[in-house]
N, C-alpha and C positions, 0 to 999 in steps of 0.2 A: 568480253566477248560473252554471247550466250549459248549457253548449252542447247544441243536438240531436246532434250528432257524438260527444259523449263520451259519452252516454249511449246512442246506439244500438251503440257499438262494445261496451260493456259486455253489451248483449243478447243480441249473437252467441255468448255464450260459456253462455248459461242454458239447462239442461241438460232443464227439463221443460214439459212445456206442457198445454194445459187438457186436452188428448184424451190423454195418457199421457205417456210419454218420446220424445224426436225421434227420428227414424232414425237407425242406427248405419250405414245403405248408404251407402258409400263417395260413392253416385253419387247420395245427397243431399243430400252437403253443397257449402261453396262460395257463392259467391255468388249462384249463379242458385236455388239450393236457399233462399234466406234471403228474395228476393221476396215480398214478400205478394200473394194473390190479386188485394187490392181495389188494388193498387200504392198504397199508404200510403207516400210517401217520407220518408227521413228523410238531409236534405239538410245536408252542410256548410252554416252560414249563417256570418256576418259577424257579430262583437258590435257591439252598438247604443253608438250613445255612453253612455256613463255615467250622464249626467246627462239625458239623454232618458230612459233605462230607472227612475232613479228618481223621475222625475215622473209617468211611468206607471204604475207601482208603485204608490205613491200615489194616484193618481186610482183605478185599478182596486180599493183595498184592500176595499170593500164586498163587491163580486162576487163577490173571490175569496174574502173570506172564507166567503160563503154558499156556494158550490160547494166551498170546502175542509170546510165542515162536512156538506155532502148525501153528499161520496165518501169520507169518514173510512173507511167499512168497506169501501170499495169497494176501496181503494187502501192496504189494511192490508200491509204487509209481508210479515206470515206466511201471510197468507191467498193462494189459487189461485185466480186467475179462473176463472168460470164463467160460463154464461147466468144466473143470478141477479144476478150482480156486472154485468153489461150492463145488465141490467134497470135496477138501481139507479142504474147511471151515465147511463142514457137520463132516469131522473127528476130526476139532480141538474141534466143541461145545459138540459132543461126549465126549470127553477126559475129559469137563470141568463137566460132570455129567448133561447136559441139558436134556438127555434122548432121546432114538428114538424116541419117537410121538413127542414131542415138536421141536427136531432137525427137523425132517421131514417136520414140518410145516411151520417151518422158512426159509427154504430152497427152499420149493416149492415157497411162497410168494416172495421169493428174484428173483428166476428161471423167475417166470411171470414178475416182475419187468424186467429183463433183456429182456426180449422177444417183451415187448412194446414199452421201452426206452432206455433199454440201460446202462449197468453200467460201466462208461469209466475207473475207476482206483481201487485199493485197497481204496485209500480213500473216494470215494464214496459208496464201498461196505461196510465200517467201519461206516459210519453214518445211511446207511439202515440199518444193522444190528439192529444198537443201539436202532432203532427208532420201529424196530419190536419186543424186548427185551422188553420195555418200553412200547408197548402195551399190550402185555401177563401179563405185572406187574399191571399196572393201571388198566386193565378189572377186578380186581378183589379185586382193595384198598381200596374199599369206605369203611368209618370209621364208624361202630355202632352206634346207638343213644344210648345216655347215656338214663340213666332210669331216668324216673320221679322225682322219690324221691328214695334217698339213705336206702340203700346201693346198691354200683354196685358190684352184686354178682361174681367172676372169679373163676372157676375149672381150677386147673392146672392139666393135663393127661399126663402119656408116660408112656413108659418101665424104667424100673429102670437099672442106667447108662448115661441115655441123661442128665442128670444136673438138675432135675426137682426141687428136693427140692433147690437147687443154685439158681435155678433161680426164684425160687416164692421169696426167701429173695431180691435178686438185684431188682426185679422188684416191690416189696413194696420201696426200698430206691429209684427208679425212680420216684413212684408216690408222695414219701414225697418231694422231689425234686421239684415237680410240686405244691407243698404246697395242697396238699390232705390229707386226714387223711386216715390212712391204719388200718386195722385188719389182723390178720394172724389166721388161724385154721390149726391146725395140724390134719388133717384126713386121714395122711398114718398110720394108727397102726400096720401095717403088718412085714414092715421092720424093722430089729432090727436099732438101733439109729436112725433112722427117723425123730423121735419127738426131740432127744436134737441135731440133727444138724441142725433144722428149729429153736431152739431155739437161737442158735448162732446167724443166720443171722437175726431173730427178735432183739438181742441185737445190732447187728452190725447198722441194719435199724434204730433204736429207734421206734420199733414199738410193739404194746403189740399182745401175743400171747395166744389162748383159744387152749388146748390141753386134752387128756385123756389120760390113762396111755396106753402101748403097749400092743395090742392085743383086746383094748377095741374097743366099735361100733364108726366107722367112722359118721356114720349119728347122732348118741346123740352127740359128738364134735360140728359135723357141725350146730345141733340144739342151743346149748349153743351159738357159734359163731355167729348165726344168729340173736339171741335176744338181745345178747350185741350188735353187732353192730347199730341194729335198736333205741336200748336205748340210744346211745350214739352220733346218727347220725352219725355214722362213712362212709365217701365218700366210701369207698373199704374195700370189703372181699374177701382177697385171700385164697384158699381152696389149701393145700397142699393134692392131692389124693395119693392114694395106685398104686407104677407101676403096670401095668396089660395088658394082653396080650387078646385077642378075644377067646384063647384057655381056659383061665379061667374064666369057668362059673361062678365061686362063686365073683369072686371079679367084674365082669361085674355086676351080679345081685346088688351087694353093689352100684356100681355106679350112678344104676338106682334109689335104694334106695332113696340116697343121692341128685338127682333131685326131688324126689316126696317130701323131706322133704326142700329144698331150695322155692320151688313154694308153700310150704304149709303158709310160713313164709313169706316171700320175693313173691308178683306176677312178673310175667314175670323172676325170677331168676331159673337158674344162666343165667345172662345177654352174660355172655362170656365164653367158653370152649376152652382152648388152650392148643395145643398139642405142648409138649417139644420134641424135636430132634436135634440128633447130625446130624451136619452137616459133620461130618467126615466118618459116614457110609452112604454116598452117595443115591446110589439108594435102599437100605437097606431100609432107614430112607424116601424113599418114599412109601415103600411097607408097614411100620409101619403106616405114613400118611394116608393110604388110607383105612387099617384096623380102627383104630381108627372113621374117617371120619364116615366109615359105623356103628359103634357102640356106639360112643360116642358123637355125637349131635357137632361135635368139629367147631369151627368158626372161627379159625386161629391157626399161628404158630408160636412159639417162637425158629428160629434157633441158635443152642449153638454151639461153639467151631468155629464160620465160619473163626476165623483168625489163624484155626491151621490146614486147609484143601485147597488142591487145587479144590475140586470139590463141589466148592460154585455156580455152573451152577444147582444143585436142588432145588435154590431158584424157577428158572423157570419154572423147570418141576412142582413142587409143584403146581403152579400158573394155569399153563395150564392144566394141567392132572387131579387135582383133584379141581380146582374152590378156593383155599384157599389160602388169603394174608397170606404173611410172617408179623407179625405184629410187631416184635419185635428179635433181632438177638443179640447175644451174643459176643462180639470181645478183650474179653483178661478175665484176671482172678479177677479183681479189684472190689468191691462193686460198681462201677462206670459203669462198664463195659457191661452194657445194654443199648442198645439204641435202640429209636424205628425206626423202618424200614423204609425206604424212598425211592421207586423204581428208583425216578430221582438219585440220591447220587449213588445207589448201579449199576445203567448201565455206569455215567458215570467215577464212580471207576472202572468196570472191564473192560470197553473198554475206552483208552484213546487215 
């Protein structure tokens, strides 16, 4: 895996540019002359853990293959990058579901870089593209501070079919592997078999579950779970809520009630509201995220089925258009196939 820093060092020695040779004026040399107009940073980054990188690389195989095929003519080592190359790259990014607004920003920044300094080859273009995507992802990736006292309350929201209940169970297992104590709350009392499904995942994850009967009051279940988590000094309380859309006013009102209940028992709760989005839905998933962000105080995204789509670029679109980080990514069907999302691993896996 190449680091962005090693590649950027090579770029400083490249003699050719899109619009002719670089200036030989000594005043045009040095670090200041190498700064792009669009401020595309190529910053030294730490190496990601190898295990995480391998799993991410496997998960984005379809997206990477699709993007690589589309970019093949653009990044040919012997070809000098021109406006037509950037137009081809724009189509490739759109095909990966990075989205029109985000793609437009990336291409504009690259074009300004070309006008100022030139882009002498497809290899250089690749490095700059990786740096630009990484900049977008890291701009929203700051971790949230943990609560001063347990429990940390995390609400899981999303439409039915996105994998919300399954993801809740997998997240419980991930936290357990980090030596954190976890309690599950089955607050999805609307969908048939949702409670039973979460019971199965609780057993697999080795955590306790607080529940009520189907059709019961979700806020009552949450109240009991909050009380239990506080009494046990549990580190994390994961709350599986009913699949809801902004058009279902009753469900949204119930979610508001759950927010008030959480705040009443645990000041500052819920500390996170994670929206589960199916990566396969692409731009439709982005629209879901936009609606939930407006209505449900979403703080981050869990992107499921990343391994099953060629539209993994939706990660970049979510970060740029909504200002939300992807916190976790589903990379398979097994219990352990939910991993913390790491921007460096993602970018290096997506564009190699």
